[in-house]
C-alpha positions in Angstrom: 74.8 77.0 46.1 70.9 77.8 47.4 71.6 80.7 50.0 67.7 80.8 50.6 67.9 77.3 51.3 71.1 77.5 53.3 69.6 80.4 55.7 65.8 79.2 56.0 65.8 75.3 56.0 68.4 75.1 59.1 65.9 78.0 60.9 62.4 75.8 60.0 63.5 72.7 61.1 65.2 73.4 64.4 62.8 75.9 65.4 60.3 72.7 65.0 62.6 70.6 67.1 62.3 73.1 69.5 58.7 73.5 69.6 58.4 69.6 69.5 61.0 68.6 72.2 62.0 71.6 74.0 66.1 71.8 75.4 67.8 68.4 75.1 68.7 68.2 78.6 70.2 64.7 78.3 72.6 65.7 75.7 75.8 67.8 76.0 74.3 71.5 75.8 77.1 74.6 74.4 75.4 76.8 77.3 76.4 74.5 79.8 79.9 74.8 78.5 80.0 78.2 78.5 78.8 78.6 82.1 81.5 76.1 83.1 83.8 78.5 81.0 82.6 81.5 83.0 82.5 80.3 86.1 86.4 79.5 85.9 87.6 82.7 84.6 85.1 84.6 86.9 86.9 82.2 89.7 90.2 82.9 88.7 89.9 86.8 87.8 87.2 88.6 89.9 89.6 89.5 92.8 92.6 91.8 93.5 92.5 94.9 91.4 91.2 96.1 88.4 88.6 93.8 88.4 86.7 95.8 85.8 89.5 95.7 83.3 89.7 92.2 84.1 85.8 91.4 83.5 85.8 93.5 80.1 88.7 91.4 78.6 87.8 88.5 79.6 83.7 88.8 78.2 85.0 90.5 74.9 87.3 87.5 74.8 84.9 85.0 75.0 82.2 86.8 72.6 84.7 87.1 69.7 86.3 83.8 70.4 82.7 82.5 70.1 81.8 84.3 67.0 85.2 83.5 65.2 85.1 79.6 66.3 81.5 79.0 65.2 82.2 81.0 62.1 85.5 78.8 61.3 83.2 75.4 61.9 80.4 76.8 59.3 82.7 78.1 56.9 84.7 74.3 56.8 81.7 72.5 56.8 80.3 74.2 54.0 83.1 74.0 52.0 83.0 70.0 52.7 79.2 69.1 52.3 76.3 71.5 51.8 73.8 69.2 53.5 76.5 68.4 56.6 76.6 72.2 57.2 72.8 72.6 57.0 72.8 69.5 59.6 75.2 71.7 61.9 73.3 74.5 61.8 70.1 73.2 62.4 71.6 71.6 65.4 73.2 74.5 66.8 69.7 76.6 66.2 67.5 73.8 68.0 70.3 73.9 71.0 69.9 78.2 71.2 66.3 78.5 71.2 64.1 77.9 74.8 60.5 78.2 73.5 58.7 75.2 74.7 61.0 74.9 77.7 60.3 78.3 78.6 56.3 77.6 78.3 56.7 74.2 79.9 58.2 75.9 83.0 55.4 78.6 83.3 52.4 75.6 83.1 54.0 73.9 85.2 54.4 77.3 88.1 50.8 77.5 87.2 49.7 73.6 88.1 52.0 73.8 91.2 50.7 76.9 93.0 47.2 75.2 92.5 48.0 72.3 94.3 49.9 74.3 97.0 51.7 77.7 97.3 54.5 75.9 98.6 54.9 73.9 95.5 54.2 77.0 93.8 57.2 78.5 95.4 59.5 75.7 94.6 58.7 75.2 91.0 58.9 79.2 90.2 62.3 79.3 92.0 63.2 77.4 89.1 63.1 79.8 86.3 63.7 83.4 89.0 66.5 84.9 90.8 64.4 86.4 93.0 63.9 84.9 96.9 60.8 82.8 96.1 60.6 81.5 99.9 57.6 84.3 100.9 55.6 84.3 97.6 52.1 84.6 97.3 50.1 83.0 95.0 49.4 86.0 93.1 53.2 86.4 93.5 54.0 83.4 92.2 51.8 83.6 89.3 53.0 87.5 88.5 56.5 86.0 88.8 56.0 83.3 86.1 54.6 85.6 83.7 57.0 88.4 83.8 59.6 85.8 83.2 57.6 84.3 80.3 57.5 87.5 79.1 61.2 88.7 79.2 62.5 85.3 78.3 60.4 85.4 75.1 63.1 87.8 74.2 66.1 86.7 75.3 64.9 83.1 75.1 63.8 83.4 71.4 62.9 86.5 69.6 67.1 87.6 70.2 68.7 84.2 69.2 66.5 84.6 66.2 67.2 88.1 65.1 70.9 87.5 66.0 71.3 84.8 63.1 69.0 86.9 60.9 71.5 89.3 60.6 74.8 87.5 61.4 73.9 83.0 60.8 74.7 80.6 63.1 77.7 82.5 64.4 75.8 85.4 65.4 73.2 83.2 67.4 76.0 81.9 69.1 77.6 85.0 70.0 74.3 86.2 71.3 74.2 82.9 73.7 77.3 84.1 75.4 76.5 87.2 76.0 73.1 86.4 77.3 75.0 83.5 79.2 77.5 86.3 80.8 74.8 88.5 81.7 72.6 85.6 83.4 76.1 85.0 85.7 78.0 87.8 86.1 76.2 91.2 85.0 75.0 91.8 88.6 75.1 95.0 91.0 75.9 92.9 93.7 79.0 93.6 95.7 80.7 90.6 94.0 79.8 91.3 90.6 79.2 94.7 90.0 82.6 95.4 88.6 83.9 92.3 87.2 80.3 92.0 85.3 80.0 95.6 84.3 80.8 94.9 80.6 78.9 91.9 80.5 75.8 93.4 81.7 76.2 96.4 79.1 77.1 94.2 76.3 73.9 92.1 76.8 72.0 95.8 77.0 73.1 96.3 73.6 72.8 93.0 71.9 69.1 92.8 73.3 68.5 97.0 72.5 66.2 96.0 69.3 65.1 92.4 70.4 63.4 93.7 73.4 61.7 96.4 71.4 61.0 93.9 68.4 59.5 91.4 71.1 57.1 93.9 72.2 55.9 95.0 68.7 55.3 91.2 67.7 53.2 90.6 71.2 51.4 93.5 70.2 50.5 92.5 66.8 49.5 88.7 67.5 47.1 90.3 69.9 45.7 92.5 67.5 44.9 95.5 70.2 47.0 98.9 69.1 46.0 100.7 72.3 48.5 98.5 74.0 51.4 100.6 72.2 50.6 103.0 74.7 50.6 101.2 77.6 54.0 99.9 76.8 55.1 103.9 76.1 53.9 104.4 79.6 55.4 101.6 81.6 58.2 100.4 79.5 60.7 102.5 81.5 59.5 101.7 84.9 61.7 98.6 84.7 65.1 98.6 85.7 66.6 97.1 82.4 66.5 99.5 79.3 65.1 96.5 77.5 63.2 93.6 79.4 60.5 96.6 80.4 59.4 96.4 76.8 58.2 92.5 76.5 57.1 92.5 80.2 54.7 96.1 79.7 53.4 94.4 76.3 52.4 91.5 78.0 51.0 93.3 81.1 48.9 95.3 78.6 47.6 92.6 76.9 46.2 90.9 80.0 45.3 94.5 81.4 47.0 93.3 84.9 49.9 94.7 86.7 53.7 93.4 87.2 56.5 95.0 89.1 56.0 95.6 92.7 58.8 94.7 96.1 61.2 91.6 95.9 63.9 90.2 97.2 66.8 89.6 95.3 70.2 88.1 97.3 68.9 89.0 100.5 67.8 92.7 99.7 64.5 94.1 99.2 64.1 95.7 96.0 61.2 98.0 95.4 60.2 97.7 91.6 58.0 100.1 89.9 54.7 98.3 89.2 54.2 97.9 85.5 50.3 98.2 85.2 47.9 99.5 87.8 44.7 97.0 87.5 46.2 94.3 90.9 43.5 91.5 89.6 44.1 87.9 90.4 45.8 86.3 87.6 44.5 82.9 86.5 45.1 79.8 84.5 43.3 81.9 81.1 45.8 84.4 81.1 48.6 81.7 81.1 47.2 80.1 78.0 46.5 83.7 76.5 49.9 84.5 77.2 51.5 81.3 76.2 49.3 81.5 72.9 50.7 85.3 72.3 54.3 83.3 72.6 54.0 80.7 70.1 52.2 83.2 67.6 55.0 85.6 68.0 57.8 82.6 67.2 56.1 82.2 64.0 55.7 85.7 62.9 59.6 86.0 63.9 60.1 83.4 60.8 58.3 85.8 58.3 61.7 88.2 58.3 64.0 85.8 58.2 62.5 83.7 55.3 62.6 87.1 53.5 66.1 87.8 54.4 67.2 84.3 53.2 64.9 84.9 49.9 66.0 88.4 49.1 70.3 87.0 50.0 69.6 84.4 47.6 67.9 86.9 45.1 70.8 89.8 45.1 73.3 86.9 44.4 71.6 85.4 41.3 
């Protein structure tokens, strides 16, 4: 069996499919299934006593099950037919990457806000968790670019990183971790106990990918001075990870992210990332999307290297 082909080919085809088509909305999606299972479990378990323990057991159980089931499927298919296994892995990778969908959404935000602020508020509400009803045009554009940088890590680089380490089972495991965090990993009264472990596991899973994303962004931009910007401002984000890709993009664009926003009816005064409060433009969006696309291509290189290295070691 050609291990290099088994590792590299599904990633290349799956990534290319994502670049061409984005999320297959009309088809059944594993993340949608994850969401339904999490919502069901949260409704059943997030009540009464020992919410933190129940949330921890529930989260860990789902993560382990997804890894085990995906691993069993890939192992079985590989022993049935090599090319059938390649096809399955390719489809899973296609489902797990969100590069095109992310950039399309951010393009939509900038186009909508150019039509009207109300259109911009409605469009950006699709991709952010903050209250968008009173955002200004500048805040809408800022929210779009913040999301673009943060989700480059969560939606593209992190899944590719975990694929590189643990194959398709690792990639699916990460998607479950990320879905758990996005649904129950909040510090609100409802989720602060039940979702505590989900949030912490997500922090661990994204620790290296978030920093790797910032590194890739800086390399793709070609200005090493952004390193010092990231070092200064990454800690200003409440998340131990999100500040790295956000500060990298703010440094590349020489702009300012962060500031006060309303989340679930509560005003949150987030520290600023950067100090140049200039107006963001369509040119900034195009540059940010170019950086995203280059990062995706650059991340393919270590995956290809790992595939070739493992193949060489097994000869």
